[in-house]
C-alpha positions in Angstrom: 92.6 104.2 132.0 95.7 104.4 130.3 99.0 103.7 133.0 102.0 106.1 132.5 105.3 103.8 132.4 108.2 105.4 134.1 111.2 105.3 131.0 114.1 102.6 131.7 117.4 103.6 132.1 120.6 101.6 130.1 121.4 100.0 133.5 117.7 98.8 134.2 118.0 97.4 129.9 121.6 95.5 130.5 120.2 94.2 133.6 117.2 92.6 131.8 118.8 91.5 129.1 122.2 90.2 130.5 119.7 88.0 132.9 117.9 86.9 129.6 121.1 86.0 128.1 121.6 83.1 131.0 123.8 85.6 133.5 123.6 85.2 136.7 122.7 87.5 139.6 126.6 87.9 140.8 127.7 88.4 136.9 125.5 90.8 136.2 125.6 93.0 139.7 129.6 92.8 139.1 129.3 94.3 135.8 126.6 97.2 136.3 128.8 97.5 140.0 125.6 97.0 142.3 125.2 94.7 145.4 123.1 91.5 145.4 121.0 93.7 147.6 120.6 96.8 145.1 120.1 94.6 142.3 117.4 92.9 144.0 116.2 96.5 144.5 116.6 97.2 141.2 114.4 94.5 140.0 111.6 95.4 141.9 111.9 98.8 140.6 111.5 97.8 137.0 108.5 95.5 138.4 107.0 98.4 139.7 107.9 100.7 136.7 106.5 98.1 134.0 103.3 97.3 135.8 104.2 93.7 135.5 107.2 91.3 137.6 110.4 91.1 135.0 111.6 87.9 137.0 110.2 84.5 137.9 111.6 81.2 139.6 112.2 78.3 137.5 112.7 75.9 140.2 115.8 77.0 142.2 117.1 79.7 139.9 115.8 83.0 139.0 114.7 83.7 135.6 113.0 86.5 132.7 109.5 86.7 133.4 107.8 85.0 129.9 105.8 88.6 129.3 109.4 90.0 129.6 111.2 87.2 127.4 108.7 88.3 124.7 109.5 91.7 124.6 113.5 91.1 124.4 114.1 91.5 121.1 112.8 95.4 121.6 114.9 95.6 124.4 118.2 94.6 123.3 117.6 96.4 119.9 116.9 99.7 122.4 119.9 98.8 124.5 122.2 98.5 121.1 121.0 102.0 120.0 121.8 104.1 123.2 125.2 102.1 123.1 125.9 103.5 120.5 124.2 106.8 121.1 126.4 107.3 124.0 129.7 106.5 122.0 128.9 109.5 119.9 127.7 112.2 122.2 130.4 111.0 124.6 132.8 112.0 121.8 135.0 115.2 121.6 132.9 117.5 119.0 136.3 118.8 117.7 136.9 115.1 115.8 133.8 115.7 113.6 135.3 115.5 109.7 133.4 115.8 106.7 134.4 115.4 103.2 132.2 115.5 99.7 132.1 112.6 97.9 131.1 112.6 93.9 128.1 110.5 92.7 129.9 109.4 90.4 132.9 107.8 93.1 130.3 107.1 95.9 129.8 103.5 95.3 133.3 103.0 96.5 135.2 106.0 97.6 133.9 105.7 101.2 135.8 102.7 102.0 138.9 104.8 102.4 138.4 106.9 104.4 140.6 106.6 107.2 139.6 104.0 109.7 137.6 104.7 112.4 139.5 105.0 115.8 137.1 106.2 118.2 138.5 109.7 117.6 137.1 110.8 114.3 133.4 110.8 113.0 132.5 111.2 109.9 130.1 113.6 107.5 129.7 112.1 104.3 128.0 114.0 101.5 127.4 113.5 97.7 126.9 115.5 95.1 127.9 116.3 91.4 131.5 117.5 91.1 130.2 121.2 90.5 128.7 120.4 93.9 131.4 119.5 95.7 133.9 122.2 94.3 131.3 124.5 95.5 131.4 123.5 99.2 135.0 123.0 99.4 135.1 126.9 98.0 132.5 127.6 101.0 134.2 125.5 103.3 131.0 123.6 103.7 133.5 120.2 104.0 137.2 119.8 104.5 137.8 118.0 101.2 135.9 116.5 98.2 136.3 113.3 95.9 135.8 114.5 91.9 137.3 114.4 88.5 139.8 116.4 87.9 139.6 117.1 84.5 137.0 120.3 85.0 139.6 123.1 84.8 139.5 124.2 88.5 141.2 127.2 88.9 142.6 128.3 92.1 142.2 124.7 93.7 145.1 122.8 94.8 144.7 118.3 93.3 145.9 115.7 94.8 146.0 113.3 92.1 145.4 109.3 93.2 146.2 107.6 89.9 143.6 106.6 87.0 140.4 104.0 86.9 139.6 102.9 83.3 136.8 101.9 82.5 135.6 98.2 81.7 132.5 97.1 79.8 131.0 94.4 81.9 128.5 92.3 81.9 126.9 88.6 83.7 128.6 85.7 81.9 125.5 84.5 80.5 124.5 87.3 78.7 127.5 87.2 77.0 127.2 84.3 75.4 123.7 85.6 74.0 125.0 89.1 72.5 123.8 89.4 69.1 126.7 90.1 66.1 126.2 94.1 65.9 127.0 96.0 69.2 124.0 98.3 68.8 121.8 95.4 69.5 123.4 94.9 72.6 121.5 96.4 75.5 123.6 98.9 77.1 123.1 100.5 80.5 123.5 104.1 80.0 124.6 106.2 82.7 123.1 110.0 83.4 124.9 112.2 80.5 124.9 115.2 83.0 127.7 114.0 84.6 131.7 112.9 84.0 130.8 108.9 83.6 128.0 109.6 81.6 129.8 111.9 79.2 133.0 109.8 78.8 130.5 106.1 77.9 128.2 108.1 75.3 131.3 110.2 73.8 133.1 107.0 73.3 129.9 105.0 72.1 128.9 108.4 69.3 133.0 108.7 68.2 132.6 104.8 67.2 129.6 105.1 65.6 127.0 103.1 67.7 123.8 104.1 68.3 122.6 101.4 71.0 118.8 100.3 70.0 118.3 99.0 73.5 119.4 101.6 76.6 118.4 101.4 79.9 119.0 104.8 81.8 120.3 105.0 85.4 121.2 107.8 87.9 123.9 105.5 89.9 126.8 103.4 89.5 125.7 101.1 92.1 122.2 100.7 90.2 124.5 100.0 86.9 126.5 97.2 88.9 123.2 95.4 90.0 121.9 95.7 86.9 124.7 94.2 84.9 125.1 91.1 87.4 121.6 90.5 87.2 122.2 89.6 83.5 119.9 93.1 82.1 122.7 94.9 80.4 126.3 95.6 79.5 127.2 98.4 81.2 130.8 100.8 81.4 132.2 101.2 85.0 135.2 101.7 86.4 137.6 99.2 87.3 138.3 99.7 90.3 134.5 99.3 91.3 134.0 95.9 89.5 137.7 94.1 90.1 136.1 91.5 93.0 132.5 90.7 91.2 135.3 89.6 87.9 137.3 88.2 90.3 134.4 86.0 91.6 133.4 85.7 87.7 130.3 87.4 88.3 130.9 89.4 86.0 133.0 89.2 82.6 134.8 92.1 80.3 132.5 92.3 77.3 135.4 92.6 74.3 134.5 96.1 72.2 136.8 96.2 69.2 138.1 99.5 68.3 137.0 101.5 71.4 139.6 102.8 73.8 138.1 103.1 76.8 139.0 106.5 78.2 140.8 107.1 82.0 139.1 109.2 84.6 141.7 111.1 86.7 140.2 111.5 90.2 141.2 114.1 92.8 140.8 114.7 96.6 140.8 118.7 96.4 140.8 121.2 98.9 141.1 125.0 99.2 144.5 127.0 98.0 145.8 128.8 101.0 143.7 126.4 103.9 145.7 123.8 105.7 145.7 120.1 104.5 143.4 118.1 106.4 146.2 115.2 108.5 144.5 112.6 107.5 144.6 113.3 103.3 148.4 112.0 102.5 147.0 108.7 103.9 144.0 108.8 102.1 145.4 110.0 99.3 148.3 107.2 99.4 145.4 104.4 100.2 143.6 105.1 97.3 146.5 105.4 95.1 147.5 102.1 95.7 144.2 100.4 95.2 143.6 102.0 91.7 147.0 101.4 90.4 146.8 97.4 92.2 143.7 96.9 92.2 143.7 96.4 96.0 144.8 98.3 99.3 147.8 96.8 101.8 147.8 96.8 105.0 145.2 98.3 107.5 146.2 101.9 107.4 
């Protein structure tokens, strides 16, 4: 017959985890606000609920029982998630913010959201630039990060800066590249999105028809393949600046081509109040794109 086990609450979990980590009974009692007798009664109740002792005497000291010790990783994980859930539900619902980020920027744009001060929560959605424009117009998100060369009638745009595209590869791969660029292992990007269109247009205008080409649908995938030495990827400078500094990637000299620059923007509907965090956000991204890094903590 299966025994029904009554659930433990957050105080129960805190007590057993603290004892397992070596805290004394007085330390545990002070932390959870229980007197010694109340704490002893609580431990007895936990044992009754579980059906086995949660503590045992080792010499003259009270320790967590061996059986409870085996469950400790799960209990610690449960306590962590419970505390996180309580933190979320205790916040003011009105502080939820939502932002849409086009896939071509999702690999790096999220890091520029205002720091979580314990007040704002962020719901981030990704899609194509066209998706983001539609969601903003329908007020499904407060703002969106997209390319600015789509001719967005009736939209206010905050231009953040220009982010040049670089051809990059692992240093080991560059030393083995053949003379003919058509034989280079290019990592292609979805041609239906802005980044892929820019890169493919540059290749066509230069008269190149690569023989070897990997097709990926995310910039992060292209960066990983480039680092692994699988091919050459054309990526935003802001996305690979750290890898270049660390010598994990190097720029590939591509003659006769000036890689197109992309402008990005935070956009919001005309006539709708500008989110209070938007100027701060645009300033951080603009400084990053212009100088390769943000300054300060804000």
